[in-house]
C-alpha positions in Angstrom: 142.5 231.2 98.1 142.8 234.9 98.7 140.1 237.6 98.3 141.8 238.8 95.2 141.3 235.4 93.6 137.6 235.5 94.5 137.1 239.0 93.2 134.6 239.3 90.4 136.1 241.8 87.9 133.9 244.7 87.0 131.6 244.3 90.0 132.4 247.4 92.0 129.4 249.2 93.3 129.9 252.3 95.5 133.2 251.0 96.6 131.9 247.6 97.5 133.6 244.8 95.7 131.6 241.6 95.1 133.4 238.3 95.8 132.6 234.9 94.2 132.3 232.7 97.3 131.0 229.1 96.7 128.0 227.9 98.7 128.8 225.6 101.6 128.8 221.9 100.8 126.1 221.1 103.4 123.8 223.7 101.8 124.4 222.3 98.3 123.8 218.7 99.5 120.6 219.7 101.2 119.4 221.5 98.1 120.2 218.6 95.8 118.5 216.1 98.1 115.4 218.4 98.2 115.3 218.5 94.4 115.7 214.8 94.0 113.0 214.2 96.7 110.7 216.6 94.9 111.1 214.9 91.5 110.5 211.4 93.1 107.5 212.8 95.0 106.0 214.3 91.9 106.5 211.2 89.8 105.1 208.9 92.5 101.9 210.9 93.0 101.4 212.0 89.4 102.6 209.1 87.2 103.0 206.0 89.4 99.5 205.9 91.0 100.2 207.2 94.5 97.1 207.8 96.5 95.4 211.2 96.4 94.6 213.1 99.6 90.9 212.0 99.3 91.9 208.4 99.0 94.3 208.6 102.0 91.5 210.3 104.0 89.0 207.6 103.0 91.4 204.9 104.0 92.1 206.5 107.4 88.4 207.1 108.0 87.6 203.5 107.3 90.2 202.4 109.9 88.6 204.8 112.4 85.1 203.5 111.6 86.3 199.9 112.1 87.9 200.7 115.4 84.7 202.6 116.5 82.5 199.6 115.6 84.9 197.2 117.4 84.8 199.3 120.5 80.9 199.5 120.3 80.8 195.8 120.1 82.9 195.3 123.2 80.8 197.7 125.3 78.8 195.7 127.8 75.1 196.2 127.1 73.5 197.1 130.4 69.8 197.0 131.0 67.6 199.9 132.0 67.0 198.1 135.4 70.7 198.2 136.1 70.8 202.0 135.7 67.6 202.5 137.6 69.2 200.5 140.5 72.1 202.9 140.5 69.7 205.7 141.5 70.0 204.4 145.1 73.8 204.5 145.0 74.9 207.9 146.6 78.5 207.4 145.3 77.4 207.1 141.7 75.1 210.1 142.0 77.9 212.2 143.6 80.3 211.2 140.9 77.7 212.0 138.2 76.9 215.3 139.8 80.6 216.3 140.0 81.2 215.5 136.3 77.9 217.1 135.3 78.9 220.3 137.1 82.3 220.2 135.3 81.1 219.4 131.8 77.3 219.9 131.4 76.3 222.8 133.7 77.2 225.5 131.2 74.6 224.4 128.7 72.0 222.5 130.7 72.0 224.6 133.9 72.9 223.7 137.5 69.6 221.8 138.0 69.3 220.4 134.4 66.6 223.1 133.8 68.1 224.0 130.4 70.0 227.0 129.3 71.5 226.7 125.8 70.7 223.0 125.9 67.3 221.5 126.6 65.6 221.1 130.0 66.2 217.5 131.1 63.8 217.5 134.1 60.6 217.4 132.1 59.0 214.5 130.0 59.9 216.2 126.7 62.9 214.9 124.7 64.4 216.1 121.5 66.9 213.2 121.2 65.9 209.8 122.4 63.1 208.6 124.6 64.2 209.8 128.0 65.5 206.4 129.0 68.9 206.0 130.5 70.2 204.0 127.6 69.1 206.6 125.0 70.5 209.4 127.1 73.8 207.5 127.4 73.9 207.0 123.6 73.2 210.7 123.1 76.0 211.6 125.5 78.4 209.2 123.8 77.9 210.5 120.2 76.8 214.0 121.1 74.7 216.3 118.9 77.3 218.2 117.0 74.8 220.2 114.9 73.3 221.6 118.1 76.7 222.2 119.7 76.9 219.2 122.1 80.2 217.4 121.7 80.5 213.6 121.8 81.8 212.7 125.2 82.8 209.1 124.4 86.6 208.9 124.8 86.6 212.2 126.7 84.8 211.0 129.8 85.4 207.5 131.0 82.4 205.1 130.3 81.8 204.5 134.0 81.7 208.2 134.8 79.5 208.9 131.7 77.1 206.3 133.1 77.1 208.1 136.4 76.4 211.4 134.8 73.4 210.0 132.9 72.1 208.3 136.1 72.4 211.6 137.9 70.5 213.4 135.1 67.9 210.6 135.2 67.5 211.2 139.0 66.5 214.9 138.3 63.4 213.9 136.4 60.3 215.7 137.6 62.1 218.0 140.0 60.6 221.1 138.2 63.4 223.5 139.0 62.7 227.3 139.0 63.4 229.0 135.7 63.2 225.8 133.7 63.3 226.1 129.9 59.9 225.5 128.2 59.3 222.0 126.8 61.0 221.0 123.6 60.6 217.9 121.6 58.3 214.9 122.0 56.6 214.0 125.2 57.6 210.5 126.4 56.4 208.3 129.1 59.1 207.1 131.5 58.8 203.5 132.6 
């Protein structure tokens, strides 16, 4: 087909002649497939009872909750005595200190004296009762409304236990520049 056959009569603007070229077949096929998909999508979600975004979110959140509960059930429940016994293990304390320095120092200070986060060397606790198990639970789930992220899944469980044992070992050290007491006073056993 020559350019003269494609020429649109009467379409001459400033010496530029408009040609009537058809769109490429691949482009037309993509366009028609998109239109068909759009009609089916609209019909499915509008008339045929497809799930809404809220329903999909609720479904996915229930799966996450079930997996979280299953993982909580598989966690080995360790006694307070087990963690207190780890206070004599230098390797555990060194691993805990290294991870504390990497993840916790910015908010709790280099000696757990408290900066943005609370002082963890005194007998006052905002979250929990100062026991290793309550500190471990707080570290797992975090305190999002106060800016502390949940560390479960970010820090391996064994390392998280080492961090908490390290923090527990700092009790009563009374570091200089410690943040004033916050929370309820608790007795450590």
